[in-house]
C-alpha positions as CSV (number, residue, x, y, z in Angstrom):
1,M,-27.8,-16.3,-3.7
2,E,-25.5,-14.9,-1.0
3,E,-22.4,-16.8,0.0
4,K,-22.0,-16.7,3.8
5,T,-18.7,-16.8,5.8
6,V,-18.4,-16.4,9.6
7,A,-15.0,-15.1,10.6
8,P,-13.3,-16.2,13.9
9,T,-14.3,-12.8,15.3
10,G,-17.9,-13.8,14.8
11,V,-18.5,-11.3,12.0
12,D,-21.0,-12.6,9.5
13,F,-19.6,-11.9,6.0
14,R,-21.8,-12.3,3.0
15,K,-21.0,-12.0,-0.7
16,T,-23.6,-10.7,-3.1
17,D,-24.4,-12.3,-6.4
18,D,-22.3,-9.7,-8.2
19,F,-19.2,-10.1,-6.0
20,A,-16.1,-10.0,-8.1
21,T,-12.5,-11.2,-7.7
22,A,-9.6,-9.6,-9.6
23,Y,-5.8,-9.8,-9.6
24,A,-3.6,-6.7,-9.1
25,N,0.1,-6.3,-9.0
26,S,-0.1,-2.5,-8.8
27,V,-1.9,-0.3,-6.3
28,F,-1.9,3.5,-6.7
29,L,-3.0,5.6,-3.7
30,E,-5.0,8.8,-3.7
31,G,-5.6,10.4,-0.4
32,S,-8.1,13.1,0.6
33,L,-9.1,14.7,3.9
34,W,-11.9,12.1,4.2
35,D,-10.5,8.8,2.9
36,L,-8.0,6.9,0.8
37,K,-8.6,5.6,-2.7
38,L,-6.8,2.4,-3.7
39,I,-6.6,2.0,-7.5
40,F,-5.7,-1.5,-8.5
41,G,-4.2,-2.5,-11.8
42,Q,-1.9,-4.9,-13.5
43,N,1.3,-4.4,-15.5
44,D,0.9,-4.9,-19.2
45,L,4.3,-5.8,-20.6
46,Q,2.9,-6.1,-24.1
47,I,2.5,-2.3,-24.1
48,S,5.7,-1.4,-22.3
49,P,7.6,-2.4,-19.1
50,N,6.1,0.6,-17.2
51,T,2.4,0.4,-18.3
52,V,-0.2,-0.4,-15.7
53,I,-3.8,-1.0,-16.8
54,Q,-6.0,0.1,-13.9
55,H,-9.2,-1.8,-13.4
56,T,-10.7,-1.2,-9.9
57,A,-10.8,1.5,-7.3
58,I,-11.9,1.1,-3.7
59,T,-12.2,4.0,-1.3
60,I,-11.9,3.5,2.4
61,P,-12.0,5.9,5.4
62,W,-8.8,6.7,7.3
63,A,-9.8,4.6,10.3
64,Q,-10.2,1.6,8.0
65,V,-6.7,2.4,6.5
66,K,-5.3,2.1,10.0
67,V,-7.1,-1.2,10.8
68,L,-6.2,-2.6,7.3
69,T,-2.5,-1.7,7.9
70,Y,-2.7,-3.7,11.2
71,F,-4.3,-6.8,9.5
72,L,-1.9,-6.6,6.4
73,Q,1.1,-6.6,8.8
74,A,-0.4,-9.5,10.7
75,H,-1.0,-11.6,7.5
76,L,2.5,-10.8,6.2
77,A,4.1,-11.8,9.5
78,G,2.2,-15.1,9.4
79,H,3.1,-15.7,5.7
80,E,6.8,-15.0,6.3
81,I,6.9,-17.3,9.4
82,V,5.6,-20.2,7.3
83,N,7.3,-19.4,3.9
84,G,10.3,-17.2,4.6
85,R,10.9,-13.5,4.2
86,V,9.4,-11.9,1.1
87,I,12.2,-10.4,-0.9
88,I,11.7,-6.9,-2.4
89,P,13.5,-6.1,-5.7
90,S,16.0,-3.3,-5.4
91,N,14.9,0.2,-6.5
92,L,11.2,-0.8,-6.2
93,I,10.8,1.6,-3.3
94,P,12.1,5.1,-4.2
95,P,14.2,6.8,-1.5
96,V,12.6,9.8,0.3
97,G,14.1,13.1,-0.8
98,G,16.0,15.5,1.4
99,E,15.3,19.1,2.1
100,V,11.8,20.5,1.3
101,P,11.9,23.7,-0.9
102,K,10.8,26.8,1.2
103,E,8.1,27.7,-1.3
104,F,6.4,24.4,-0.7
105,V,6.6,24.8,3.1
106,K,4.9,28.2,2.7
107,D,1.8,26.5,1.3
108,N,2.0,23.5,3.7
109,P,3.8,24.2,7.0
110,K,3.5,20.6,8.0
111,L,5.4,19.4,5.0
112,P,8.8,19.0,6.7
113,E,7.2,16.9,9.4
114,I,5.5,14.8,6.8
115,V,8.8,14.3,4.9
116,A,10.6,13.4,8.2
117,A,7.9,10.7,8.9
118,L,8.2,9.4,5.3
119,K,12.0,9.2,5.7
120,A,11.7,7.4,9.0
121,N,9.2,4.9,7.4
122,Y,11.6,4.4,4.5
123,D,14.6,3.9,6.7
124,A,12.8,1.3,8.8
125,F,11.6,-0.5,5.7
126,I,15.2,-0.6,4.3
127,V,16.5,-1.9,7.6
128,A,14.0,-4.8,7.5
129,N,14.5,-5.3,3.7
130,P,18.1,-4.3,2.8
131,E,17.9,-5.8,-0.6
132,A,15.3,-3.2,-1.6
133,S,17.8,-0.4,-1.1
134,S,18.9,1.6,-4.2
135,N,22.4,1.7,-2.6
136,E,22.8,5.4,-3.5
């Protein structure tokens, strides 16, 4: 039997009989020209501090990535208004490297622009979450 939920937007969401819920504290991303694969997993400290057991992958198109980013930011903003700012442990977000080697640029001329965008994103993240800085 399908479970039915109607969202405030009027969208009629239904869950199939084989709908599954899982927990993940790790998400690995694989991008392609067409879409982005999110691979979910969970740390397993019994194996080692840096072992993640991956259990589920969901692939979404780039337009959905952009929409998902909007809704994730909206939900995070609401959560932080009610519960306070989410604190990010230091060194969890690796800093973005500096200069791109010329041999890499030859294969991908857009690479310096991509690295600059990543650096701007990192810098904005650290301004909003200074505790996450590696303090290099």
